[in-house]
C-alpha positions as CSV (number, residue, x, y, z in Angstrom):
1,M,9.6,31.9,10.3
2,R,10.9,31.1,13.7
3,S,14.0,28.9,13.9
4,R,13.4,25.6,15.6
5,T,16.5,24.8,17.5
6,I,17.4,21.4,18.9
7,R,17.1,21.2,22.6
8,Q,18.2,18.2,24.7
9,N,15.5,16.8,26.9
10,R,14.5,13.6,28.8
11,V,10.8,13.4,27.8
12,R,11.2,10.1,25.8
13,E,13.2,8.5,28.6
14,L,10.7,9.5,31.3
15,R,7.7,8.5,29.1
16,R,9.2,5.0,28.5
17,R,10.2,4.6,32.2
18,R,6.5,5.1,33.0
19,L,5.5,2.6,30.3
20,M,3.5,5.1,28.3
21,T,3.1,5.4,24.6
22,Q,3.4,8.8,22.8
23,E,-0.4,8.7,22.2
24,Q,-1.0,8.1,26.0
25,L,1.2,11.0,26.9
26,A,-0.4,13.3,24.3
27,R,-3.8,12.4,25.7
28,R,-2.8,12.9,29.4
29,A,-1.0,16.1,28.6
30,R,-3.9,17.4,26.3
31,I,-1.5,18.1,23.4
32,S,-1.2,16.7,19.9
33,L,0.7,13.5,19.2
34,R,2.8,15.5,16.7
35,T,3.8,17.9,19.5
36,V,5.0,15.0,21.6
37,Q,7.0,13.6,18.7
38,S,8.6,17.0,18.0
39,V,9.6,17.6,21.6
40,E,11.1,14.1,21.9
41,K,13.1,14.9,18.8
42,G,14.5,17.9,20.6
43,L,12.6,20.7,18.9
44,T,11.8,23.8,21.0
45,C,8.3,24.3,22.4
46,R,6.4,26.9,24.4
47,R,6.4,27.1,28.2
48,D,2.8,26.1,28.2
49,T,3.6,22.9,26.3
50,I,6.4,22.1,28.8
51,R,3.9,22.6,31.6
52,K,1.4,20.2,30.0
53,L,4.0,17.6,29.3
54,L,5.2,17.7,32.9
55,R,1.7,17.3,34.1
56,G,1.1,14.4,31.7
57,L,4.3,12.7,33.1
58,G,3.3,13.4,36.7
59,I,6.3,15.7,37.3
60,P,6.0,18.9,39.3
61,F,6.6,22.1,37.3
62,E,9.5,23.1,39.6
63,D,11.5,20.1,38.3
64,W,11.3,21.3,34.6
65,Q,15.0,22.0,34.4
66,A,15.8,18.4,35.2
67,V,13.7,17.3,32.2
68,F,14.6,20.0,29.6
69,L,18.2,20.9,30.3
70,P,21.4,18.8,30.3
71,T,22.2,17.2,33.6
72,S,24.2,19.5,36.0
73,P,25.0,19.2,39.7
74,A,22.3,21.8,40.5
75,T,19.6,19.5,39.0
76,S,20.8,16.2,40.5
77,E,18.3,16.5,43.4
78,A,15.4,17.2,41.0
79,L,16.5,14.2,38.9
80,T,16.2,11.8,41.9
81,R,12.7,13.1,42.5
82,L,11.7,12.2,38.9
83,D,12.1,8.5,39.6
84,R,9.3,8.4,42.1
85,P,6.1,6.6,41.0
86,I,3.2,8.6,39.6
87,L,0.1,8.8,41.6
88,V,-2.9,8.1,39.3
89,P,-6.3,8.7,40.8
90,T,-8.6,5.7,41.0
91,P,-12.0,6.0,39.4
92,R,-14.7,7.1,41.9
93,D,-18.2,6.0,42.1
94,P,-20.3,9.0,41.2
95,W,-23.2,7.8,43.4
96,Q,-20.8,7.9,46.4
97,D,-20.6,11.7,46.1
98,L,-24.3,11.9,46.6
99,G,-24.0,9.9,49.9
100,M,-25.4,6.6,48.5
101,G,-23.5,3.7,47.0
102,Q,-24.6,2.1,43.7
103,E,-25.6,-1.0,45.6
104,N,-28.2,1.0,47.6
105,L,-29.8,2.2,44.4
106,L,-30.3,-1.4,43.2
107,D,-31.9,-2.5,46.5
108,S,-34.4,0.3,46.8
109,N,-38.0,-0.4,46.1
110,P,-40.1,2.2,44.2
């Protein structure tokens, strides 16, 4: 059995700063709730899980060391970038992709 070492990270802090629940982060990152809970406790995880968590938090992968390693002078620039707001896409009207708005569909006569 693989040993599960404790690893300091800032996932909980960043999730709370973004006003997200663990369930919301799990859904956005497409991982299980249990995985989010384990990572927040400091248990190790795979690189793919780190990538998914960062995507769920809206953080670029190149800033992973600022989230999963203790703070050092080398990561201070990355830490300041973590405080920027997340850009969440707004829902699009599927009819607009076809070149017609939904209001045009309602007005048309058969």
